[in-house]
C-alpha positions in Angstrom: 132.1 -184.4 48.0 133.4 -182.9 44.9 135.5 -184.7 42.3 137.9 -182.4 42.9 138.0 -183.4 46.6 138.3 -186.9 45.7 140.9 -186.8 43.3 142.9 -184.8 46.1 142.3 -187.7 48.7 143.6 -190.6 46.3 146.5 -188.4 45.0 148.8 -190.7 47.6 147.1 -194.1 47.3 147.7 -194.9 43.6 144.5 -195.1 42.8 142.0 -192.8 40.5 138.0 -192.2 40.2 137.8 -192.9 36.3 134.6 -190.8 35.5 135.9 -187.3 34.3 132.9 -185.2 33.2 135.3 -182.1 32.9 134.2 -180.2 35.9 136.1 -180.8 39.1 133.5 -179.0 41.1 130.5 -181.4 40.1 129.5 -183.5 43.1 129.8 -187.5 43.2 126.2 -187.5 44.1 125.3 -185.4 41.3 127.3 -187.1 39.1 125.5 -190.5 39.9 122.3 -188.7 39.7 122.8 -187.6 35.8 124.9 -190.6 35.1 128.1 -188.5 34.3 130.4 -189.9 31.7 133.3 -188.1 30.0 136.4 -188.6 27.8 137.3 -191.9 29.8 134.1 -193.4 29.3 135.6 -195.4 26.8 138.0 -197.5 28.8 136.2 -197.3 32.3 132.5 -196.8 31.9 130.0 -193.9 32.8 129.1 -193.8 36.6 126.9 -196.4 35.8 129.6 -198.6 35.9 131.6 -197.0 38.6 129.2 -196.9 41.5 129.3 -200.3 43.4 126.2 -199.5 45.6 124.8 -196.6 47.3 122.5 -195.4 50.4 119.5 -193.0 49.1 116.3 -191.3 50.6 113.2 -192.2 49.0 110.2 -189.4 48.7 108.5 -191.2 51.7 111.8 -190.8 53.8 112.8 -194.3 53.9 116.7 -194.6 53.6 117.6 -197.9 51.3 121.1 -199.4 50.9 121.4 -200.9 47.2 123.8 -203.8 46.3 123.9 -205.6 49.5 124.0 -209.1 48.1 127.2 -210.8 46.7 128.1 -209.3 43.6 127.3 -212.2 41.5 123.6 -212.6 43.1 120.8 -212.0 40.5 118.0 -211.9 42.7 116.0 -208.7 42.9 116.1 -205.6 41.2 119.6 -203.8 40.3 118.2 -200.5 42.8 121.8 -198.9 42.0 121.4 -198.8 38.2 118.0 -198.0 38.5 118.6 -194.9 40.9 121.9 -193.8 38.6 120.8 -191.4 35.9 117.1 -190.9 37.7 118.1 -186.9 38.5 116.6 -187.4 41.9 113.1 -188.2 40.7 113.3 -191.7 42.6 115.4 -190.8 45.3 117.9 -188.6 46.8 121.5 -189.7 47.0 123.5 -189.5 50.2 126.3 -192.1 50.1 128.3 -193.9 47.3 130.4 -196.8 47.5 132.9 -196.1 44.5 135.0 -198.4 42.0 138.4 -196.9 41.9 141.5 -197.9 39.6 145.1 -198.2 39.7 147.0 -195.4 38.0 148.6 -196.7 34.6 152.3 -196.9 34.7 152.7 -195.1 31.8 150.1 -192.3 29.8 151.0 -191.5 26.3 149.0 -188.7 24.4 148.2 -187.7 20.8 146.2 -185.0 18.7 145.4 -185.9 15.4 143.8 -184.1 12.7 141.5 -185.7 10.2 139.7 -184.0 6.9 136.7 -186.2 7.7 134.6 -187.0 10.5 134.2 -190.4 8.9 138.0 -190.7 8.7 138.3 -189.7 12.3 135.6 -192.5 13.4 137.3 -195.2 11.5 140.6 -194.4 13.1 139.3 -194.6 16.5 137.7 -197.9 15.7 140.7 -199.6 14.4 143.1 -198.1 17.1 140.5 -200.0 19.7 140.7 -202.9 17.7 144.0 -203.4 17.2 144.6 -203.6 21.0 145.8 -200.5 21.8 144.9 -199.6 25.8 143.0 -196.2 24.7 141.5 -194.4 27.7 140.1 -191.3 26.3 138.8 -190.3 23.1 137.4 -186.9 22.2 136.2 -185.3 19.1 136.6 -181.6 18.6 135.1 -180.0 15.6 135.6 -176.1 14.5 
């Protein structure tokens, strides 16, 4: 399933999938395999924080399902986090359980120009520290 297909399925539910690498045709399995992130990572995290569990096939052909225990359990390896970002070298991801978020009631966007990189970074830090609910931050250069 691609990110655009997931967005289309979720449109009427009031929920959204927060990871936005900027490519709507990206597959969810590929996004997990590469630990995709994007402009929403600041608030919602990357694929690592947004995949709850998965089914994957090892090189031996064995099918594994991760995160089957209670979420607070600390017993055993965290195979979900291990496989995310492994780029298919440890297993091929075939199924994902994803964390979804409610669509915010209001969304405000702003574009700001800065004369220095330091000024842009300082402003972003102060905005977050002041309690603003910042969902996206992107730095564009020349």
